[in-house]
TORKOL-4160 file (C-alpha; in steps of 0.2 Angstrom, whole numbers, padded with zeros to 4 digits, m for minus):
139
<pt num="1" X="m0287" Y="m0148" Z="0180"/>
<pt num="2" X="m0277" Y="m0160" Z="0192"/>
<pt num="3" X="m0275" Y="m0178" Z="0186"/>
<pt num="4" X="m0288" Y="m0183" Z="0199"/>
<pt num="5" X="m0301" Y="m0170" Z="0193"/>
<pt num="6" X="m0298" Y="m0175" Z="0175"/>
<pt num="7" X="m0300" Y="m0193" Z="0179"/>
<pt num="8" X="m0317" Y="m0189" Z="0188"/>
<pt num="9" X="m0324" Y="m0182" Z="0171"/>
<pt num="10" X="m0317" Y="m0197" Z="0160"/>
<pt num="11" X="m0302" Y="m0187" Z="0155"/>
<pt num="12" X="m0313" Y="m0174" Z="0146"/>
<pt num="13" X="m0307" Y="m0156" Z="0147"/>
<pt num="14" X="m0324" Y="m0149" Z="0141"/>
<pt num="15" X="m0333" Y="m0159" Z="0154"/>
<pt num="16" X="m0321" Y="m0152" Z="0167"/>
<pt num="17" X="m0324" Y="m0134" Z="0161"/>
<pt num="18" X="m0343" Y="m0137" Z="0162"/>
<pt num="19" X="m0345" Y="m0149" Z="0177"/>
<pt num="20" X="m0331" Y="m0144" Z="0189"/>
<pt num="21" X="m0323" Y="m0128" Z="0185"/>
<pt num="22" X="m0337" Y="m0116" Z="0190"/>
<pt num="23" X="m0338" Y="m0123" Z="0208"/>
<pt num="24" X="m0319" Y="m0124" Z="0209"/>
<pt num="25" X="m0319" Y="m0105" Z="0205"/>
<pt num="26" X="m0332" Y="m0102" Z="0219"/>
<pt num="27" X="m0322" Y="m0112" Z="0231"/>
<pt num="28" X="m0306" Y="m0102" Z="0226"/>
<pt num="29" X="m0315" Y="m0085" Z="0228"/>
<pt num="30" X="m0322" Y="m0090" Z="0245"/>
<pt num="31" X="m0305" Y="m0096" Z="0251"/>
<pt num="32" X="m0296" Y="m0080" Z="0246"/>
<pt num="33" X="m0310" Y="m0069" Z="0253"/>
<pt num="34" X="m0308" Y="m0079" Z="0270"/>
<pt num="35" X="m0290" Y="m0075" Z="0269"/>
<pt num="36" X="m0293" Y="m0056" Z="0267"/>
<pt num="37" X="m0291" Y="m0055" Z="0248"/>
<pt num="38" X="m0305" Y="m0042" Z="0243"/>
<pt num="39" X="m0303" Y="m0036" Z="0225"/>
<pt num="40" X="m0315" Y="m0025" Z="0217"/>
<pt num="41" X="m0314" Y="m0035" Z="0201"/>
<pt num="42" X="m0312" Y="m0054" Z="0199"/>
<pt num="43" X="m0303" Y="m0059" Z="0183"/>
<pt num="44" X="m0309" Y="m0076" Z="0179"/>
<pt num="45" X="m0307" Y="m0088" Z="0164"/>
<pt num="46" X="m0323" Y="m0088" Z="0154"/>
<pt num="47" X="m0337" Y="m0100" Z="0157"/>
<pt num="48" X="m0349" Y="m0110" Z="0145"/>
<pt num="49" X="m0365" Y="m0103" Z="0152"/>
<pt num="50" X="m0374" Y="m0089" Z="0161"/>
<pt num="51" X="m0378" Y="m0100" Z="0176"/>
<pt num="52" X="m0359" Y="m0102" Z="0179"/>
<pt num="53" X="m0356" Y="m0084" Z="0179"/>
<pt num="54" X="m0371" Y="m0081" Z="0191"/>
<pt num="55" X="m0364" Y="m0094" Z="0203"/>
<pt num="56" X="m0347" Y="m0086" Z="0204"/>
<pt num="57" X="m0354" Y="m0068" Z="0205"/>
<pt num="58" X="m0365" Y="m0074" Z="0220"/>
<pt num="59" X="m0349" Y="m0078" Z="0229"/>
<pt num="60" X="m0339" Y="m0063" Z="0223"/>
<pt num="61" X="m0353" Y="m0052" Z="0230"/>
<pt num="62" X="m0356" Y="m0062" Z="0246"/>
<pt num="63" X="m0358" Y="m0052" Z="0262"/>
<pt num="64" X="m0355" Y="m0034" Z="0260"/>
<pt num="65" X="m0347" Y="m0035" Z="0243"/>
<pt num="66" X="m0361" Y="m0029" Z="0231"/>
<pt num="67" X="m0350" Y="m0018" Z="0221"/>
<pt num="68" X="m0338" Y="m0032" Z="0216"/>
<pt num="69" X="m0338" Y="m0036" Z="0197"/>
<pt num="70" X="m0331" Y="m0050" Z="0186"/>
<pt num="71" X="m0321" Y="m0049" Z="0170"/>
<pt num="72" X="m0319" Y="m0063" Z="0157"/>
<pt num="73" X="m0302" Y="m0070" Z="0153"/>
<pt num="74" X="m0299" Y="m0077" Z="0136"/>
<pt num="75" X="m0287" Y="m0091" Z="0141"/>
<pt num="76" X="m0279" Y="m0090" Z="0124"/>
<pt num="77" X="m0293" Y="m0100" Z="0117"/>
<pt num="78" X="m0299" Y="m0099" Z="0099"/>
<pt num="79" X="m0311" Y="m0086" Z="0093"/>
<pt num="80" X="m0327" Y="m0096" Z="0094"/>
<pt num="81" X="m0324" Y="m0102" Z="0112"/>
<pt num="82" X="m0320" Y="m0084" Z="0118"/>
<pt num="83" X="m0336" Y="m0078" Z="0108"/>
<pt num="84" X="m0346" Y="m0091" Z="0118"/>
<pt num="85" X="m0339" Y="m0086" Z="0134"/>
<pt num="86" X="m0343" Y="m0067" Z="0131"/>
<pt num="87" X="m0360" Y="m0071" Z="0125"/>
<pt num="88" X="m0364" Y="m0081" Z="0141"/>
<pt num="89" X="m0357" Y="m0068" Z="0152"/>
<pt num="90" X="m0365" Y="m0052" Z="0144"/>
<pt num="91" X="m0382" Y="m0056" Z="0151"/>
<pt num="92" X="m0375" Y="m0055" Z="0169"/>
<pt num="93" X="m0374" Y="m0037" Z="0175"/>
<pt num="94" X="m0360" Y="m0040" Z="0187"/>
<pt num="95" X="m0349" Y="m0046" Z="0172"/>
<pt num="96" X="m0342" Y="m0029" Z="0168"/>
<pt num="97" X="m0329" Y="m0033" Z="0154"/>
<pt num="98" X="m0316" Y="m0044" Z="0147"/>
<pt num="99" X="m0297" Y="m0046" Z="0146"/>
<pt num="100" X="m0295" Y="m0056" Z="0130"/>
<pt num="101" X="m0276" Y="m0055" Z="0126"/>
<pt num="102" X="m0268" Y="m0069" Z="0116"/>
<pt num="103" X="m0284" Y="m0073" Z="0107"/>
<pt num="104" X="m0284" Y="m0055" Z="0100"/>
<pt num="105" X="m0265" Y="m0052" Z="0097"/>
<pt num="106" X="m0256" Y="m0068" Z="0096"/>
<pt num="107" X="m0258" Y="m0072" Z="0078"/>
<pt num="108" X="m0254" Y="m0055" Z="0072"/>
<pt num="109" X="m0238" Y="m0054" Z="0083"/>
<pt num="110" X="m0232" Y="m0071" Z="0076"/>
<pt num="111" X="m0235" Y="m0065" Z="0058"/>
<pt num="112" X="m0226" Y="m0049" Z="0062"/>
<pt num="113" X="m0211" Y="m0058" Z="0070"/>
<pt num="114" X="m0210" Y="m0069" Z="0055"/>
<pt num="115" X="m0209" Y="m0055" Z="0043"/>
<pt num="116" X="m0226" Y="m0059" Z="0035"/>
<pt num="117" X="m0234" Y="m0043" Z="0039"/>
<pt num="118" X="m0228" Y="m0025" Z="0044"/>
<pt num="119" X="m0231" Y="m0017" Z="0061"/>
<pt num="120" X="m0245" Y="m0006" Z="0054"/>
<pt num="121" X="m0254" Y="m0022" Z="0047"/>
<pt num="122" X="m0252" Y="m0031" Z="0064"/>
<pt num="123" X="m0259" Y="m0016" Z="0073"/>
<pt num="124" X="m0274" Y="m0015" Z="0062"/>
<pt num="125" X="m0277" Y="m0034" Z="0064"/>
<pt num="126" X="m0276" Y="m0032" Z="0083"/>
<pt num="127" X="m0288" Y="m0017" Z="0083"/>
<pt num="128" X="m0300" Y="m0026" Z="0072"/>
<pt num="129" X="m0300" Y="m0042" Z="0083"/>
<pt num="130" X="m0302" Y="m0032" Z="0099"/>
<pt num="131" X="m0317" Y="m0022" Z="0092"/>
<pt num="132" X="m0324" Y="m0039" Z="0086"/>
<pt num="133" X="m0324" Y="m0046" Z="0104"/>
<pt num="134" X="m0330" Y="m0029" Z="0111"/>
<pt num="135" X="m0345" Y="m0030" Z="0099"/>
<pt num="136" X="m0349" Y="m0048" Z="0104"/>
<pt num="137" X="m0348" Y="m0043" Z="0122"/>
<pt num="138" X="m0359" Y="m0028" Z="0120"/>
<pt num="139" X="m0372" Y="m0034" Z="0107"/>
């Protein structure tokens, strides 16, 4: 958030995410569409609730864009936050997947870099974490 946006929600990042960010995402999508940017898939940071996903999907699919989908980014957040975003998005048919990176692999890579685990262990941890998020999204 900008300083002004954050001040408008009393300096509360969680309120910003819930109260402002969904409409800002809609505005951003609309602006890009007006400038001729027409992706088949919008890659957006996760939202707290189904209504926010429906709001951005409505804009993403506006006009003759009915085949446009949305995937959820993890934003490097902790596991519980990403789980909440995936659970909120999975009930929206146009939310077609996720691109959760750092939340999946960061800890394992740091442990590997620091010599605490070997490459095979890091790979196993990353695979297990990815599968966990896949199950959250699909269940």
